[in-house]
C-alpha positions as a printed NumPy array, in Angstrom:
array([[-19.27 ,   7.195,  45.899],
       [-17.37 ,   8.308,  42.827],
       [-20.61 ,   8.686,  40.881],
       [-22.11 ,  10.996,  43.528],
       [-18.973,  13.127,  43.569],
       [-18.998,  13.321,  39.763],
       [-22.663,  14.339,  39.728],
       [-22.015,  16.999,  42.331],
       [-19.143,  18.467,  40.33 ],
       [-21.186,  18.33 ,  37.14 ],
       [-24.115,  20.109,  38.836],
       [-21.761,  22.804,  40.151],
       [-20.244,  23.36 ,  36.713],
       [-23.694,  23.556,  35.098],
       [-24.938,  25.939,  37.801],
       [-22.028,  28.355,  37.311],
       [-22.25 ,  28.068,  33.501],
       [-25.921,  29.064,  33.699],
       [-25.101,  31.938,  36.069],
       [-22.381,  33.125,  33.668],
       [-24.749,  32.97 ,  30.684],
       [-27.483,  34.809,  32.594],
       [-24.961,  37.452,  33.711],
       [-23.814,  38.009,  30.13 ],
       [-27.39 ,  38.235,  28.809],
       [-28.457,  40.664,  31.523],
       [-25.288,  42.703,  30.919],
       [-25.997,  42.978,  27.181],
       [-29.552,  44.174,  27.824],
       [-28.475,  46.546,  30.597],
       [-25.558,  47.953,  28.549],
       [-27.861,  48.682,  25.58 ],
       [-30.386,  50.357,  27.855],
       [-27.708,  52.383,  29.68 ],
       [-26.028,  53.504,  26.443],
       [-29.388,  54.561,  25.02 ],
       [-30.276,  56.445,  28.213],
       [-26.866,  58.171,  28.398],
       [-26.788,  58.951,  24.724],
       [-23.241,  57.697,  24.28 ],
       [-21.297,  54.474,  24.668],
       [-19.711,  54.023,  28.073],
       [-19.145,  51.325,  30.648],
       [-20.856,  51.768,  33.992],
       [-22.109,  49.638,  36.827],
       [-23.713,  47.193,  34.445],
       [-20.246,  45.681,  33.97 ],
       [-20.575,  44.135,  37.435],
       [-23.313,  41.86 ,  36.076],
       [-20.506,  39.893,  34.441],
       [-19.338,  38.999,  37.94 ],
       [-22.681,  37.376,  38.826],
       [-21.132,  33.912,  39.373],
       [-18.506,  35.402,  41.724],
       [-21.159,  37.29 ,  43.706],
       [-23.275,  34.143,  43.928],
       [-20.327,  32.097,  45.164],
       [-19.354,  34.676,  47.802],
       [-22.939,  35.074,  49.021],
       [-23.524,  31.322,  49.23 ],
       [-20.271,  30.783,  51.138],
       [-21.143,  33.58 ,  53.575],
       [-24.608,  32.11 ,  54.057],
       [-23.314,  28.594,  54.731],
       [-20.63 ,  29.818,  57.133],
       [-23.15 ,  31.95 ,  59.021],
       [-25.6  ,  29.044,  59.226],
       [-22.892,  26.726,  60.559],
       [-21.769,  29.341,  63.096],
       [-25.335,  29.895,  64.308],
       [-25.872,  26.145,  64.613],
       [-22.624,  25.829,  66.595],
       [-23.593,  28.696,  68.908],
       [-27.036,  27.198,  69.513],
       [-25.493,  23.819,  70.388],
       [-22.976,  25.516,  72.668],
       [-25.724,  27.505,  74.371],
       [-27.874,  24.398,  74.825],
       [-24.936,  22.566,  76.382],
       [-24.094,  25.476,  78.673],
       [-27.683,  26.082,  79.743],
       [-28.343,  22.354,  80.043],
       [-25.514,  21.948,  82.509],
       [-26.446,  24.998,  84.553],
       [-30.25 ,  24.725,  84.558],
       [-31.49 ,  21.162,  84.238],
       [-35.248,  20.745,  84.314],
       [-36.779,  17.905,  86.285],
       [-39.353,  15.574,  84.772],
       [-42.109,  17.556,  86.522],
       [-41.15 ,  20.749,  84.683],
       [-39.565,  22.486,  87.655],
       [-36.041,  23.704,  87.895],
       [-33.868,  20.989,  89.439],
       [-31.387,  23.555,  90.732],
       [-34.137,  25.465,  92.552],
       [-35.442,  22.191,  94.017],
       [-31.957,  21.298,  95.256],
       [-31.525,  24.749,  96.845],
       [-34.948,  24.494,  98.501],
       [-34.172,  21.059,  99.91 ],
       [-30.848,  22.138, 101.39 ],
       [-31.963,  25.434, 102.954],
       [-35.666,  24.848, 103.466],
       [-36.687,  27.84 , 101.332],
       [-36.329,  28.772,  97.672],
       [-33.016,  30.358,  96.721],
       [-34.736,  33.467,  95.368],
       [-36.767,  34.088,  98.54 ],
       [-35.863,  37.196, 100.59 ],
       [-34.284,  36.622, 104.001],
       [-36.719,  36.239, 106.86 ],
       [-36.392,  39.381, 108.967],
       [-38.84 ,  41.107, 111.205],
       [-40.211,  44.165, 109.45 ],
       [-40.819,  47.286, 111.53 ],
       [-44.438,  47.99 , 112.297],
       [-44.197,  51.682, 111.309],
       [-46.715,  52.716, 113.96 ],
       [-49.522,  50.453, 112.826]])
């Protein structure tokens, strides 16, 4: 187990080292281009490329938390719906079958009343 944990840490360190190197390289290219375009040396939005590893970390954490929350909500919904609306092995709604058996008519059926003839 220790070997797997060590490999995981090593992979994480390598991943963030690569992201840092890529951020620095992209920053250097972007800073040269921006300084040439502006005509003078200044620091602009290209500086945020140095924070590439931080942005990656925040985005990946948000993604994983959202995925876990969605999975939890789906499980909760399945449990809630499964308890309320169980389907029989014939593909019909067991709750509707139970209501039909007890009252003699489907639960969604309108009440049996005599409709006026309206002169017909």
